[in-house]
N, C-alpha and C positions, 0 to 999 in steps of 0.2 A: 645630556642626551639620554633618553629612556631606552633601556634595552628590553626587547620583548622576550617573554619566555616562549619556548617552543609551542606550548599549548595555545598561546594567543594567536600564533600564525595559522593554526589549523581551525580555529573557530569559524572563520569565514567560509572556507571550503565545505565544512560540515553543514553549515546553515544553507549554503547554496545547494548541496546535495539533497537536503530535506525539501527545499523549494522545488527542485527539479523532479524529485520523486512525487511530490504533490501534483505537478503538471502531468507526470506519467499516469497517476491515478485518474486524473480528469480525462486524459486521452484514452485510457483503458475502459473507462465507463462509457465512452462514446462508440467503442468498437464492439463487435459481436463477441459474446462470451461463450457461445456454443456453435459448433458447425454440425449440420446434419443434412444429408441429401434427402430430397423428397419430403413428402408431407407425413407428419406423425398421425397415427390413427386418432379418432375422436376420444377424448377422455384422458389422453396422455398429457402429463404436466409439461408445461413449456420449459425446455432445458436452459433457456436464457436466464441470466442472473435477474432475480425479480426486483421490482422497484424499491421495496423496503431495504434490501441489502445494498442497492446502489446509493440510496440516501444515507445509509450508515457510512459507506465509503466516502461520500462527499463531505459529510460532517467531519470525518477523520482528517480529510485534506484541509479543511478550514482550520482545525485545531493545529495541525502540523505547520501550516504556513504562519499562523499567529505565533507559534513558538519560535520559528525561525526569525520572524521579525523582532520579537522580544530579545532574541540573542544578539542581534545587531544593535538594537536600541540601548540595551543595558550593558553591552560589552562583557557579557558573562555567558558561561556554558550551561548554567543550571536550567534555563528554560529549554534549551535544545535537548538536554538529557531526557526530558519528558516526551520527546518526539518518538521514542521507542514505543510508547503506548498506542498512538494512532497507527503506527506502522504494524504493530501486532494485531490491531483490529482489522486492518485491510488484509493482512496475511491470513488471519483466521477466517474472515468471510470467504476469501477465495479458496482456501483449503477445504472449507465446508462445501463450497460449490463443486470443487473437484472430486472430493472423496464421497460425498453423500448424494448429491443431486444427479450428477451425470451417470454413475453406475446404476442408480435407481431407474433412470430413463431407459438405459440399454437393457435392463432386466425386463421391463415392461414390453419393449419393442426392440429386440436385438437387431432387426433388419435396418433400423434407423441409423445405426453406426454413429451415435452421438459422440463427438470428441470436443475437447476444449477449444474455444476460438482464440483468436489473437488477443482479444481484450483480456481474457483470463491470464495469459502469460505476462502481458504488460502490467496488469494489476499486481500479480504475484511478485514480479521483479521490483516494482515500485514500493510495495509494502516491506519487502526484505531490505531495500535500500534505506527506507526511513528508519526501520528498526536498528540497522547496523550503525547509521549515523547517530541516532540517539544513544545507543550503548557506548559508542566511541566517545561521545561528549560526557557521558556519565563517568567513564573511566578517567577522562581528563580532569573532571572536577574532583574525583577521589584522589588522583595523584597530586593535584595542586593543594588539596586541603591537608 
C-alpha cells in the first residue's frame, strides 16, 4: 500500500483553486470594472478596463488553466508552481487599472466620482488567489526536493 506524502494530498486543492481563480477572472472580465454616475464629458478617457488589458487577462487564464491541467495529468506540482506568473499578470493589470487609470479620470472630471466596479475586485481577488496557489506549489516542490 502506497503512502502519500502530505504535499501530494494538497496538489489537487491547489490546482482546483487555480482553476476556480481562472473562472473568477472570466467572471470579472464580464462585470463592469468602473462605476460612475452620469455621463463623462467629451474627451474623457473611458474608465472601464480596455480591450487590450482584458485580452491579456484572458490569456493569463488560459495559461493558468493549462498549468492546472498539467498538474493533474503529470501528478507533479512543478507546472502549478508556474501559475504564480499568470496570477501576477492579472494582479498587475488590475493594480494598474486601480492606481493609474481611475485616479487619472477623477482628476480630469472630479464630479464623475469614478470608483472601481465589482469586476475590478473579482479580478484582483482571483489574481491574488492564482499567485498564492502557485507560490504554495513552488514551496511544496522546494520542500520535496
